[in-house]
N, C-alpha and C positions, 0 to 999 in steps of 0.2 A: 846502488841499483837494486830494485826489487825484482828478481828474476822469476819469482814464483807467483806473482799476482796474476789472477786470471784475466784473459783478454776480454771476457765479457764485461769487465769493469769499464772498458773504453766505451764512450758514448757512441751508440749506433746512429748512423746518419745516412740519408740518401744523397747528400751533397758531399763531394770530396773535400777533405780538409786541405789537401795540397793540390794546387793546380798543376804543378810540375816538380820534378826533382831530377838532379843529375850529379854525377861524381866528377871530380877534377881529373886531370890527366893521369896521375899515378894512384888514384882512388884513395888518397890519404885524407881527403875532405869531400864533403858533398854540400850541395845547396838545394834549398826548397823554396818555392814561391807560392803565394796564396792571395786571398782577396785583399789583404792589407799591405803586402810588401814582400820581403824575402828575408831569409836567414842562411847563414853558412855555418856548418858544424865540422869539427874534427870527426873522422869516421869512427875510430875505435881507440880509446873510449869516446863516446858521443859527448862532445863539449861544444857549446856555442862559441863561435869565433867572431861572427859579424851579424848584425841585425838592423833592418831598416823598415819601419812602419810608416808608410806614406800617408795614411789617414790621420796621422798626428802632426803633419806639416802644416804650418800656418798658411792662410790664404795668400799672404804676400810672397810665399815661396812657390806657389803653384804654377807660375809661368814656366818652370823648368820641365813640366811634363810633356811638352812638345805637342800637345793635342789641341791647343787653343781653347781648352775648357778649364776654367779657373775653379770649378767646384772642388771642395775639399774631399768629396767622397770618391774621387777617381784615384784608386789605389791598387787595383788588381794587377798582378804580374802573372802572365800565362806561360812564359818560357824564361829559363835562366841557364846560363852557361858560365863556368868558372875559367879563369886563366891561372892555372897552377894554384899557388897559395898567395897570390898577389891581392891587391885591393881593387882589382878590376873584375867586373862581372858584366856579361851581356844580358840585357833585359828586353823582353817584348811584352806589351800589355796583354791582359787577358781577364777572364772572369766576368762578373756582372757589370763592374764599372772599371774598365781598363785604365791603368795609369798612363800608358802610352798607346798610340794607335797600333793596331795589329799588323800594319804594314811598315812599321818603323822600329829599327833596333837601336837601343840606347846602350852605349858603353859607359857604365856607371863607375865613377871613381869614389869609392867609399872613404878614402882618406880625406878628400875634399867635400864629401857628402853631396855630390852633384854630378850630372852627366858631363862627360868629356867629349863624346862623339855621338852624332846621330846619323843614321843611314836610312833613307826612305826608298820604298819600292812600290811597284804598281799593283802588287798582289800580297795577300797575307804571308807572313813569315812563318815557316813551319819548323825551322831548326836553325840554330846558330852554333858554330864551332870556333874556338879561338886557339891561336898559337901566339907566341911573343911577337911575331911579325905579320900575322895574317888574321883576317876576319872572314870567315866563310858563312855565307847566308844561303839557306836552302828554301827555295820556293817550290810550288807544285810541279813545274816543268823546267826548272832551271836551278843551277848551282853557281853562285858568284863568289869570286875570290877577290878580296880587297887588301891593300896594304894597311897594316895597323899603324896609322899615322894620324896626326891631328886633323888633317884633311885627307881622308882615305881615298885613294884612286883605285879604280877597277883594273885589276891585272888580267883576269880571264874569266870566262863564263862557259858553262857546259849545259847542253840541253839534256833532259831526262824524260823517260816515260812518266806518266801520271804518278807522282810521288806524294800521295795525300797524307802519308804519315811522317813526311820529312826525314826519311831514312837516309842516314849518312854517318860516317865515323872518320875520325882523324887520329892517326898515330904519330907520335913525335918521339923519335929516339935520337941517339947521338949521330947516327949516320944517315937517317932518312926520315922524311916527313911524307906520309902517305895519306891521301884523301880518297875515300871510297863512297860511292853513291850509285843508285840504279842507272843502268844504261838507257839508250834510246829504244831498246828492244826489250820486250817482256822477258824477265828471268835473267837478264844480263847485269853484270856489275862493272862499273868503270873504276879503274884505279889510276890515280894521277899523282905523280911525284911532284910535290910542291916545295921541295927543298930549294933553298936559295941558289945553290950551285947549279941546279937544273932548270932554273926559271925560264931560260931561253930555248930549252930542248923540247919542252912540251911532251914529256914522256907519259903516254897513256897506254894502259893495258885493258883488255876486255876479258872478263871471265864469264863463260856460259854456265851459270850456276844452277838454275832451276827452269822449269817449264811455266810456272806461274809467276805473278808479280812478286818482287822482293818485298818482304815484310820487315826484316831486321838484318843488320850486318854489324859485325864487331871485328876490329883489328887487334891482334895480339900486342902485348907491351913492346916486344922487340920489333914489331912491324913485319915479321916473317910469315904470318898466317892471317887469313881472314875467314871468319865463320859467317854463314848466311842461312836464312830460313825464308821460305816463300809464304804466301798467304795461306797455303794448305797447312803448314806447320807440323807436318809429320816427319819430315827428313831435315836433318842439319848437315850441311856440307862444309868442310874446312879445306881451303885451297892454299897453295904456296903463292905468296905475293910476287915472288921473283920470276917464277916459271908459269904461274897460273894453272899448275897441275893439281889434280884432286889428291889430297892427302888422306882424308877420312870422310866417311859417310856414316852418320849415326841416325838411328831411329828414335824419335821422341815418343811416338805412339801410333795407333791406327786411326783414331778419330781426328777430324780437323780441329785445329786449335790456333789461337792467335798468340804468337810469341811476343810477350810484352817486354822482355829484357834478356840480354845474353852478354856474357863477359868472360874473358880469359883471366886466369889467375896471374898474379904478378910474375911468376917464373915460367909462364906459358905452358905448363904441364897439365892444366885442367881447364875445362870449359863448363861454365854453369849456364843453364837455360831455364827460364821461367815462362810459363804460358798462362793464358786466361783461365785454365783449369786449376790454377794455383798449385801445380806440381813442379817442384824443383828437381831438375836432373843435372847430374855432374858426370862429365865424360873424361876419361883419361886420354891424354895426348902424347904420353911418352912413347918413344920409339919401341915398337914391339920386338921382342927377342926372336931370333931365328929358331925354327923348329929343330930339335935334336932327336936323336934316335930314342926309341921308347925306353930302352934300358937307362939311358942317361937322364931322361926326364923323371923316371921313377926314383933314381938315386937323388936327384935334386929335390924332389918333393919330400923324400925322407929326411934330407938334411934340413929343409925348411921347417918340417914338423918338429925336429929336434931343437932347432934354434929359435922357433917362434917367429920367423920372418916370412912376410907375404908380399908377393908382387901384386900391385894394383892392376887389374885387367877389367875391361868392360865386359858386360854380359853378352852372351850369344845363346841361340837355341841349340840344344844338344842334337838336333836333327840336321844342323846346317850343312853337314858334309854329304848328305844324301842327294843324289842327282834329281833333276826335274821337279824340284819343289819350288813353290812361289818365293819371291824375293823376301817376303816377311820372315821366313825361316833362316835366311842368310844374313839378316840384319844384325848390326852391332848396337847394343843398348847401353845406357848409362851404367856405370859400376855402382852407383848409389843414387837413390831418389827419395823424395819425401813430399807428401801433401802438406803444404804450409798454409793452407787456407783456413777459414773459420766458417763452418757450415751455418752458423747463426747470423751471418751478415745479411743485411737487407739486399745488398747488391754485390756481385762478384768484384772483389777488390783488384786493383791494378798495382803491381809491384815492380820496383826498379832495383836491380841487384848490382853489387860491387863486392870486391874482396878486400878485407882488412889485412889478411896475410894469405899464405898459400893453402891454408886449411880452414879458413873462416870466411863465411859469406854474410854480407849485410843486405837486408831487404828493407826498402823504404816503401811503405804502403800509403797510397794516396787517399783512400776513403777513410781508413781508420786513423791516419795521421800518426803512425808509429814507426819506430826504428826497431828492427829485429836482428839478432845475431844467431847464425847457425854454424855449427862446427862439425867437420867430418872426423869421425872417430872410428877406431876398430872395435868391433863387437866380439871380444875374445870368448864370450860365453856360448857362442853359437858356431858350430862347425857344419858346413854344408858341402858335401861331395859334389863334383860336377854332375849336372843333370838331375839333382835330387829335389829341386824345387818343383812345386806343383805346376808352375807355368811353363816348365820346360826350359827355363833360363839357367845358365851356368856361368861361372866366372873362370873357366879354363883351369889353370893351375892354382888358383886362389881358393883355399878351403874355408877361410873365415870371412865372414861378411863385414862390410863397412856400413855405417849408418850416419845419417845426418841428425844431429841433436840440437834442439833450440837451447841456447845458453842464456839468453836474456832478451829483454825488450824495454823500450822506453817510449813514452808519449812525447810529442812535440808541444803538448799543452795548449794553452790559449794562443791562437794566432792573430787575434784582433788587436 
């Protein structure tokens, strides 16, 4: 890997190289789709595991596209969803010449190199989520759950408020399978337990998360937390999935932004958030230590200075304890952030994030068509006492700052 090659060497384009990208359930793999088909890669190191170019399929094989069009140019895939590390992926047509209709989901078996299941709907498909026993299809105003069988049967359906972005997430752990999507009221999130043991109990919870429409949601690996952002994009809230109580409220910024991706780290201790401003924020979710007496705190700080150990704490304004101040001064900010965009791009790129481990973040850029790796590291050369930064932000008891460093990148190359 050439980690030092300038990003300007990547061919600039006004058309996205990737139509879509998504990580599998444990973020160990990811899939990309484009105008000619799809690919599946190992997350880190980035290694090609599966590839299918539909524009190279012979005319005699074109009947499998399910569209009734036998033209060999129909090869675009607009949505892709993986099923762990298996040979099954869910595909929906997209791009200039869709391989499949945009209202039909294809469960592709790459071992047999052909579709195994088709499901057709009355409106465009906006998102698809898979488990080993369920196929979840997200439409603009409805979420449908089917059994993952050779002839899938509809198990349940739920109405939603206008969900133009196909917002939904599915968490699969040993004990619970939680499906989250917007509710029927603006700003609300529906949580549904789709575990096989609870299939007849129809367990549904409602979280009143925001005042505006839900733009992005993400469930933690363990299924114990759910993070959400509204269309405003200034506040990130994290709720407990079992009690629906608010655990954390984080500020991303003051200006409106579109949250393009949000993901919990594998150990559930960090939350990474990426917006259309191309700023990556990372928040600490570890349980905050109780306040001790001032003398005890000073002693602990002295011990930490001697031992070189630092607690990761999110930033806050040094005036936060003063009364009658606006909520801005009381906000909790990310403990580390970085602008990961490229100012020379023709158009603001759209990134999808995942974690390769608890300290490493992967970003998949749709327009540039590249894979990037960022690592959270300690900056031991810089000491900053609380309240010493020009913005008024401090990190509580943490005296040395953390930073996000780009470790490497790779291009997906020619996707035709």
